N, CA and C atoms as a LAMMPS dump frame, in Angstrom:
ITEM: TIMESTEP
0
ITEM: NUMBER OF ATOMS
441
ITEM: BOX BOUNDS ff ff ff
-5.0000000000000000e+02 5.0000000000000000e+02
-5.0000000000000000e+02 5.0000000000000000e+02
-5.0000000000000000e+02 5.0000000000000000e+02
ITEM: ATOMS id mol type element x y z
1 1 1 N 0.821 -1.201 0
2 1 2 C 0 0 0
3 1 3 C 0.858 1.255 0
4 2 1 N 1.948 1.257 0.754
5 2 2 C 2.798 2.443 0.82
6 2 3 C 3.48 2.712 -0.518
7 3 1 N 3.752 1.639 -1.302
8 3 2 C 4.34 1.833 -2.626
9 3 3 C 3.382 2.615 -3.521
10 4 1 N 2.094 2.281 -3.45
11 4 2 C 1.099 2.986 -4.265
12 4 3 C 1.001 4.456 -3.863
13 5 1 N 1.063 4.725 -2.565
14 5 2 C 1.02 6.111 -2.112
15 5 3 C 2.243 6.876 -2.606
16 6 1 N 3.4 6.232 -2.556
17 6 2 C 4.622 6.887 -3.019
18 6 3 C 4.512 7.206 -4.517
19 7 1 N 4.055 6.241 -5.298
20 7 2 C 3.889 6.46 -6.74
21 7 3 C 2.933 7.628 -6.973
22 8 1 N 1.835 7.654 -6.239
23 8 2 C 0.859 8.734 -6.387
24 8 3 C 1.478 10.082 -6.009
25 9 1 N 2.18 10.139 -4.89
26 9 2 C 2.805 11.388 -4.435
27 9 3 C 3.847 11.888 -5.434
28 10 1 N 4.666 10.977 -5.943
29 10 2 C 5.688 11.373 -6.922
30 10 3 C 5.024 11.843 -8.212
31 11 1 N 3.981 11.151 -8.648
32 11 2 C 3.254 11.564 -9.862
33 11 3 C 2.671 12.967 -9.682
34 12 1 N 2.112 13.247 -8.502
35 12 2 C 1.574 14.579 -8.224
36 12 3 C 2.684 15.628 -8.248
37 13 1 N 3.819 15.302 -7.676
38 13 2 C 4.95 16.24 -7.661
39 13 3 C 5.462 16.493 -9.078
40 14 1 N 5.527 15.447 -9.886
41 14 2 C 5.941 15.607 -11.284
42 14 3 C 4.936 16.487 -12.029
43 15 1 N 3.666 16.257 -11.774
44 15 2 C 2.607 17.064 -12.39
45 15 3 C 2.838 18.542 -12.068
46 16 1 N 3.09 18.852 -10.807
47 16 2 C 3.316 20.238 -10.396
48 16 3 C 4.559 20.825 -11.068
49 17 1 N 5.63 20.043 -11.135
50 17 2 C 6.869 20.519 -11.768
51 17 3 C 6.651 20.78 -13.259
52 18 1 N 5.95 19.875 -13.922
53 18 2 C 5.688 20.05 -15.351
54 18 3 C 4.805 21.269 -15.612
55 19 1 N 3.791 21.448 -14.772
56 19 2 C 2.9 22.598 -14.938
57 19 3 C 3.681 23.906 -14.759
58 20 1 N 4.567 23.934 -13.778
59 20 2 C 5.384 25.134 -13.554
60 20 3 C 6.301 25.394 -14.747
61 21 1 N 6.947 24.36 -15.25
62 21 2 C 7.84 24.515 -16.408
63 21 3 C 7.05 24.945 -17.643
64 22 1 N 5.839 24.438 -17.777
65 22 2 C 4.99 24.813 -18.908
66 22 3 C 4.695 26.318 -18.87
67 23 1 N 4.405 26.839 -17.685
68 23 2 C 4.138 28.269 -17.535
69 23 3 C 5.388 29.11 -17.816
70 24 1 N 6.553 28.586 -17.46
71 24 2 C 7.816 29.308 -17.66
72 24 3 C 8.302 29.251 -19.109
73 25 1 N 7.782 28.314 -19.871
74 25 2 C 8.26 28.099 -21.231
75 25 3 C 7.972 29.31 -22.121
76 26 1 N 8.934 29.612 -22.967
77 26 2 C 8.752 30.72 -23.909
78 26 3 C 8.213 30.233 -25.258
79 27 1 N 8.014 28.931 -25.385
80 27 2 C 7.504 28.353 -26.632
81 27 3 C 6.019 28.704 -26.784
82 28 1 N 5.691 29.438 -27.827
83 28 2 C 4.304 29.866 -28.063
84 28 3 C 3.347 28.696 -28.274
85 29 1 N 3.862 27.569 -28.678
86 29 2 C 2.993 26.411 -28.914
87 29 3 C 2.372 25.897 -27.615
88 30 1 N 2.98 26.242 -26.468
89 30 2 C 2.457 25.784 -25.179
90 30 3 C 1.443 26.748 -24.565
91 31 1 N 1.123 27.831 -25.279
92 31 2 C 0.103 28.736 -24.769
93 31 3 C -1.246 28.022 -24.774
94 32 1 N -1.996 28.226 -23.719
95 32 2 C -3.339 27.633 -23.564
96 32 3 C -3.303 26.112 -23.498
97 33 1 N -2.182 25.553 -23.022
98 33 2 C -2.044 24.107 -22.842
99 33 3 C -1.98 23.839 -21.343
100 34 1 N -2.66 22.78 -20.909
101 34 2 C -2.706 22.41 -19.497
102 34 3 C -2.333 20.95 -19.336
103 35 1 N -1.542 20.65 -18.326
104 35 2 C -1.238 19.264 -17.967
105 35 3 C -2.413 18.771 -17.13
106 36 1 N -3.067 17.69 -17.565
107 36 2 C -4.249 17.193 -16.847
108 36 3 C -3.929 16.039 -15.913
109 37 1 N -2.83 15.345 -16.147
110 37 2 C -2.505 14.241 -15.259
111 37 3 C -1.185 13.595 -15.602
112 38 1 N -0.668 12.877 -14.619
113 38 2 C 0.573 12.119 -14.795
114 38 3 C 0.348 10.74 -14.199
115 39 1 N 0.625 9.717 -14.97
116 39 2 C 0.579 8.335 -14.484
117 39 3 C 2.003 7.815 -14.496
118 40 1 N 2.383 7.202 -13.411
119 40 2 C 3.753 6.772 -13.217
120 40 3 C 3.786 5.267 -12.991
121 41 1 N 4.774 4.598 -13.589
122 41 2 C 4.926 3.162 -13.34
123 41 3 C 5.415 2.952 -11.909
124 42 1 N 5.212 1.754 -11.383
125 42 2 C 5.583 1.471 -9.997
126 42 3 C 7.072 1.629 -9.735
127 43 1 N 7.89 1.396 -10.758
128 43 2 C 9.337 1.545 -10.568
129 43 3 C 9.798 2.99 -10.786
130 44 1 N 8.869 3.899 -11.03
131 44 2 C 9.119 5.331 -11.2
132 44 3 C 10.01 5.651 -12.399
133 45 1 N 10.084 4.76 -13.357
134 45 2 C 10.968 4.955 -14.515
135 45 3 C 10.278 5.581 -15.716
136 46 1 N 8.945 5.482 -15.781
137 46 2 C 8.204 5.965 -16.944
138 46 3 C 6.994 6.769 -16.478
139 47 1 N 6.883 7.989 -16.982
140 47 2 C 5.744 8.849 -16.66
141 47 3 C 4.963 9.144 -17.936
142 48 1 N 3.685 8.823 -17.906
143 48 2 C 2.783 9.185 -19.001
144 48 3 C 2.128 10.495 -18.609
145 49 1 N 2.335 11.514 -19.419
146 49 2 C 1.854 12.858 -19.119
147 49 3 C 0.721 13.187 -20.087
148 50 1 N -0.425 13.598 -19.532
149 50 2 C -1.608 13.897 -20.337
150 50 3 C -1.849 15.401 -20.338
151 51 1 N -2.201 15.928 -21.518
152 51 2 C -2.387 17.366 -21.68
153 51 3 C -3.605 17.671 -22.529
154 52 1 N -4.131 18.898 -22.375
155 52 2 C -5.222 19.408 -23.217
156 52 3 C -4.865 20.821 -23.646
157 53 1 N -5.528 21.287 -24.704
158 53 2 C -5.357 22.656 -25.163
159 53 3 C -6.716 23.333 -25.107
160 54 1 N -6.724 24.627 -25.352
161 54 2 C -7.968 25.393 -25.307
162 54 3 C -8.98 24.803 -26.286
163 55 1 N -10.235 24.91 -25.937
164 55 2 C -11.325 24.376 -26.756
165 55 3 C -11.296 25.014 -28.146
166 56 1 N -11.565 24.204 -29.146
167 56 2 C -11.648 24.691 -30.512
168 56 3 C -10.314 24.767 -31.231
169 57 1 N -9.286 24.158 -30.666
170 57 2 C -7.97 24.208 -31.297
171 57 3 C -7.449 22.802 -31.609
172 58 1 N -8.346 21.92 -32.031
173 58 2 C -7.949 20.548 -32.334
174 58 3 C -6.915 20.479 -33.447
175 59 1 N -6.912 21.442 -34.318
176 59 2 C -5.952 21.43 -35.434
177 59 3 C -4.512 21.576 -34.925
178 60 1 N -4.345 22.116 -33.727
179 60 2 C -3.01 22.327 -33.167
180 60 3 C -2.449 21.103 -32.449
181 61 1 N -3.219 20.064 -32.29
182 61 2 C -2.778 18.896 -31.511
183 61 3 C -1.44 18.34 -32.016
184 62 1 N -1.277 18.058 -33.309
185 62 2 C 0.021 17.532 -33.764
186 62 3 C 1.178 18.498 -33.506
187 63 1 N 0.929 19.779 -33.668
188 63 2 C 1.953 20.798 -33.434
189 63 3 C 2.375 20.826 -31.961
190 64 1 N 1.396 20.769 -31.074
191 64 2 C 1.692 20.79 -29.636
192 64 3 C 2.392 19.498 -29.223
193 65 1 N 1.939 18.369 -29.774
194 65 2 C 2.578 17.088 -29.458
195 65 3 C 4.047 17.115 -29.871
196 66 1 N 4.318 17.678 -31.035
197 66 2 C 5.704 17.792 -31.504
198 66 3 C 6.518 18.698 -30.577
199 67 1 N 5.899 19.753 -30.074
200 67 2 C 6.586 20.648 -29.139
201 67 3 C 6.944 19.916 -27.856
202 68 1 N 6.024 19.109 -27.356
203 68 2 C 6.314 18.322 -26.153
204 68 3 C 7.454 17.333 -26.408
205 69 1 N 7.424 16.682 -27.553
206 69 2 C 8.485 15.721 -27.876
207 69 3 C 9.846 16.409 -27.946
208 70 1 N 9.859 17.603 -28.518
209 70 2 C 11.106 18.343 -28.64
210 70 3 C 11.604 18.921 -27.319
211 71 1 N 10.701 19.093 -26.372
212 71 2 C 11.065 19.726 -25.096
213 71 3 C 11.186 18.718 -23.95
214 72 1 N 11.292 17.44 -24.257
215 72 2 C 11.391 16.426 -23.197
216 72 3 C 12.552 16.718 -22.252
217 73 1 N 13.689 17.089 -22.819
218 73 2 C 14.86 17.39 -21.993
219 73 3 C 14.607 18.566 -21.056
220 74 1 N 13.959 19.591 -21.569
221 74 2 C 13.616 20.767 -20.769
222 74 3 C 12.745 20.363 -19.58
223 75 1 N 11.732 19.54 -19.842
224 75 2 C 10.834 19.114 -18.768
225 75 3 C 11.527 18.158 -17.792
226 76 1 N 12.357 17.257 -18.293
227 76 2 C 13.09 16.342 -17.407
228 76 3 C 14.057 17.115 -16.511
229 77 1 N 14.699 18.145 -17.064
230 77 2 C 15.586 18.977 -16.241
231 77 3 C 14.805 19.656 -15.118
232 78 1 N 13.613 20.096 -15.42
233 78 2 C 12.767 20.718 -14.399
234 78 3 C 12.426 19.747 -13.285
235 79 1 N 12.153 18.509 -13.649
236 79 2 C 11.86 17.482 -12.652
237 79 3 C 13.109 17.208 -11.816
238 80 1 N 14.252 17.085 -12.474
239 80 2 C 15.51 16.811 -11.768
240 80 3 C 15.845 17.937 -10.796
241 81 1 N 15.619 19.172 -11.205
242 81 2 C 15.916 20.31 -10.341
243 81 3 C 14.945 20.414 -9.173
244 82 1 N 13.685 20.097 -9.418
245 82 2 C 12.649 20.296 -8.403
246 82 3 C 12.433 19.136 -7.459
247 83 1 N 12.798 17.949 -7.883
248 83 2 C 12.541 16.757 -7.063
249 83 3 C 13.842 16.008 -6.822
250 84 1 N 13.903 15.367 -5.702
251 84 2 C 15.091 14.576 -5.385
252 84 3 C 14.762 13.104 -5.629
253 85 1 N 14.966 12.692 -6.851
254 85 2 C 14.695 11.311 -7.236
255 85 3 C 15.994 10.648 -7.66
256 86 1 N 16.072 9.357 -7.426
257 86 2 C 17.242 8.61 -7.867
258 86 3 C 17.339 8.625 -9.385
259 87 1 N 16.193 8.449 -10.028
260 87 2 C 16.119 8.472 -11.49
261 87 3 C 15.029 9.443 -11.907
262 88 1 N 15.287 10.208 -12.925
263 88 2 C 14.24 11.052 -13.512
264 88 3 C 13.541 10.188 -14.548
265 89 1 N 12.221 10.057 -14.431
266 89 2 C 11.521 9.144 -15.342
267 89 3 C 11.546 9.621 -16.79
268 90 1 N 11.462 8.64 -17.676
269 90 2 C 11.268 8.954 -19.089
270 90 3 C 9.865 9.533 -19.212
271 91 1 N 9.725 10.557 -20.022
272 91 2 C 8.43 11.215 -20.196
273 91 3 C 7.816 10.846 -21.538
274 92 1 N 6.559 10.491 -21.499
275 92 2 C 5.778 10.256 -22.718
276 92 3 C 4.543 11.13 -22.631
277 93 1 N 4.334 11.912 -23.676
278 93 2 C 3.239 12.878 -23.682
279 93 3 C 2.093 12.378 -24.55
280 94 1 N 0.873 12.556 -24.028
281 94 2 C -0.331 12.105 -24.725
282 94 3 C -1.404 13.182 -24.648
283 95 1 N -2.084 13.382 -25.756
284 95 2 C -3.225 14.287 -25.764
285 95 3 C -4.355 13.633 -24.976
286 96 1 N -4.935 14.361 -24.042
287 96 2 C -6.04 13.866 -23.22
288 96 3 C -7.351 14.224 -23.919
289 97 1 N -7.997 13.238 -24.512
290 97 2 C -9.213 13.502 -25.287
291 97 3 C -10.491 13.368 -24.455
292 98 1 N -10.374 13.368 -23.15
293 98 2 C -11.539 13.217 -22.286
294 98 3 C -12.575 14.304 -22.543
295 99 1 N -12.138 15.549 -22.639
296 99 2 C -13.086 16.639 -22.86
297 99 3 C -13.772 16.52 -24.221
298 100 1 N -13.039 16.058 -25.222
299 100 2 C -13.642 15.844 -26.54
300 100 3 C -14.709 14.763 -26.468
301 101 1 N -14.4 13.703 -25.743
302 101 2 C -15.344 12.596 -25.593
303 101 3 C -16.594 13.054 -24.863
304 102 1 N -16.429 13.838 -23.814
305 102 2 C -17.574 14.364 -23.066
306 102 3 C -18.435 15.236 -23.982
307 103 1 N -17.803 16.074 -24.78
308 103 2 C -18.549 16.937 -25.707
309 103 3 C -19.33 16.103 -26.725
310 104 1 N -18.707 15.037 -27.227
311 104 2 C -19.396 14.169 -28.192
312 104 3 C -20.588 13.479 -27.541
313 105 1 N -20.404 12.985 -26.341
314 105 2 C -21.499 12.315 -25.624
315 105 3 C -22.624 13.307 -25.365
316 106 1 N -22.265 14.519 -24.965
317 106 2 C -23.259 15.555 -24.721
318 106 3 C -24.075 15.839 -25.98
319 107 1 N -23.392 15.953 -27.121
320 107 2 C -24.094 16.192 -28.388
321 107 3 C -25.019 15.026 -28.732
322 108 1 N -24.534 13.808 -28.524
323 108 2 C -25.37 12.638 -28.797
324 108 3 C -26.601 12.619 -27.903
325 109 1 N -26.389 12.956 -26.648
326 109 2 C -27.524 12.951 -25.715
327 109 3 C -28.528 14.043 -26.062
328 110 1 N -28.046 15.208 -26.486
329 110 2 C -28.963 16.266 -26.915
330 110 3 C -29.769 15.801 -28.111
331 111 1 N -29.088 15.173 -29.066
332 111 2 C -29.773 14.66 -30.255
333 111 3 C -30.776 13.579 -29.894
334 112 1 N -30.377 12.669 -28.996
335 112 2 C -31.283 11.6 -28.578
336 112 3 C -32.475 12.164 -27.821
337 113 1 N -32.252 13.176 -27.016
338 113 2 C -33.335 13.786 -26.261
339 113 3 C -34.36 14.393 -27.206
340 114 1 N -33.877 15.09 -28.22
341 114 2 C -34.78 15.688 -29.206
342 114 3 C -35.514 14.598 -29.98
343 115 1 N -34.791 13.531 -30.344
344 115 2 C -35.422 12.415 -31.064
345 115 3 C -36.469 11.743 -30.199
346 116 1 N -36.153 11.555 -28.915
347 116 2 C -37.11 10.917 -28.011
348 116 3 C -38.37 11.75 -27.869
349 117 1 N -38.209 13.061 -27.754
350 117 2 C -39.386 13.925 -27.653
351 117 3 C -40.227 13.814 -28.915
352 118 1 N -39.548 13.876 -30.078
353 118 2 C -40.25 13.799 -31.356
354 118 3 C -40.922 12.433 -31.501
355 119 1 N -40.171 11.376 -31.206
356 119 2 C -40.728 10.029 -31.32
357 119 3 C -41.849 9.81 -30.317
358 120 1 N -41.703 10.378 -29.13
359 120 2 C -42.748 10.245 -28.112
360 120 3 C -44.045 10.872 -28.572
361 121 1 N -43.975 12.044 -29.186
362 121 2 C -45.171 12.717 -29.697
363 121 3 C -45.787 11.916 -30.834
364 122 1 N -44.925 11.366 -31.704
365 122 2 C -45.425 10.557 -32.814
366 122 3 C -46.102 9.287 -32.286
367 123 1 N -45.504 8.668 -31.275
368 123 2 C -46.091 7.454 -30.7
369 123 3 C -47.407 7.766 -30.001
370 124 1 N -47.462 8.897 -29.284
371 124 2 C -48.723 9.289 -28.644
372 124 3 C -49.821 9.455 -29.678
373 125 1 N -49.494 10.056 -30.812
374 125 2 C -50.478 10.253 -31.871
375 125 3 C -50.909 8.906 -32.452
376 126 1 N -49.971 7.975 -32.624
377 126 2 C -50.303 6.649 -33.146
378 126 3 C -51.249 5.925 -32.195
379 127 1 N -50.995 6.04 -30.893
380 127 2 C -51.874 5.395 -29.906
381 127 3 C -53.268 5.998 -29.986
382 128 1 N -53.354 7.309 -30.094
383 128 2 C -54.654 7.967 -30.217
384 128 3 C -55.383 7.513 -31.479
385 129 1 N -54.645 7.396 -32.583
386 129 2 C -55.243 6.937 -33.839
387 129 3 C -55.786 5.526 -33.688
388 130 1 N -55.033 4.646 -33.025
389 130 2 C -55.48 3.264 -32.826
390 130 3 C -56.718 3.244 -31.943
391 131 1 N -56.713 4.046 -30.893
392 131 2 C -57.872 4.095 -29.993
393 131 3 C -59.13 4.54 -30.739
394 132 1 N -58.978 5.514 -31.619
395 132 2 C -60.127 6.007 -32.368
396 132 3 C -60.68 4.939 -33.295
397 133 1 N -59.803 4.092 -33.84
398 133 2 C -60.228 3.057 -34.785
399 133 3 C -60.801 1.825 -34.091
400 134 1 N -60.547 1.669 -32.798
401 134 2 C -61.015 0.474 -32.086
402 134 3 C -62.473 0.633 -31.699
403 135 1 N -63.217 -0.489 -31.782
404 135 2 C -64.606 -0.413 -31.306
405 135 3 C -64.601 -0.261 -29.782
406 136 1 N -65.63 0.353 -29.265
407 136 2 C -65.736 0.579 -27.842
408 136 3 C -65.912 -0.752 -27.119
409 137 1 N -65.069 -1.001 -26.126
410 137 2 C -65.16 -2.221 -25.325
411 137 3 C -65.28 -1.779 -23.882
412 138 1 N -66.25 -2.369 -23.181
413 138 2 C -66.437 -2.017 -21.779
414 138 3 C -65.338 -2.644 -20.95
415 139 1 N -64.917 -1.925 -19.93
416 139 2 C -63.907 -2.416 -19.002
417 139 3 C -64.552 -3.502 -18.153
418 140 1 N -63.98 -4.748 -18.151
419 140 2 C -64.612 -5.831 -17.392
420 140 3 C -64.687 -5.52 -15.895
421 141 1 N -63.762 -4.801 -15.36
422 141 2 C -63.793 -4.461 -13.95
423 141 3 C -64.94 -3.518 -13.67
424 142 1 N -65.111 -2.519 -14.533
425 142 2 C -66.204 -1.566 -14.365
426 142 3 C -67.536 -2.256 -14.584
427 143 1 N -67.571 -3.209 -15.503
428 143 2 C -68.806 -3.93 -15.814
429 143 3 C -69.262 -4.723 -14.602
430 144 1 N -68.337 -5.347 -13.868
431 144 2 C -68.668 -6.146 -12.69
432 144 3 C -69.175 -5.296 -11.557
433 145 1 N -68.738 -4.057 -11.445
434 145 2 C -69.15 -3.173 -10.366
435 145 3 C -70.614 -2.751 -10.532
436 146 1 N -71.047 -2.627 -11.761
437 146 2 C -72.406 -2.167 -12.028
438 146 3 C -73.435 -3.244 -11.739
439 147 1 N -73.064 -4.493 -11.672
440 147 2 C -74.041 -5.569 -11.495
441 147 3 C -74.435 -5.738 -10.062
């Protein structure tokens, strides 16, 4: 259990160091980019770093990814300076598409909600049409009460 806590604490510290270095960076490609998370292997040798950019800038994803790849040394130096680790982990950067996925699900749900309302109204009308076409049948429960 303590190993998991250590991995979590180190990952959080790396996240903070990377976020600070990102703010200090003079590379314009990192403007409006946020580090969303860091996952670290148990041996602390490999860190998967997840990032997002401002909404509506999906076209910049390859450009930003290339900037991260080119700046790995810069970010590793920041970790080495800020943290006292035996080994500075290898960094792998990944675009975090969680917000995109949430937006897609939201759009689908809005569309489904509108379809359900439309279909519900159409079904209600179909039921009314069927009722109008059916001959009148007395309710057997009501019929028994009258006797």
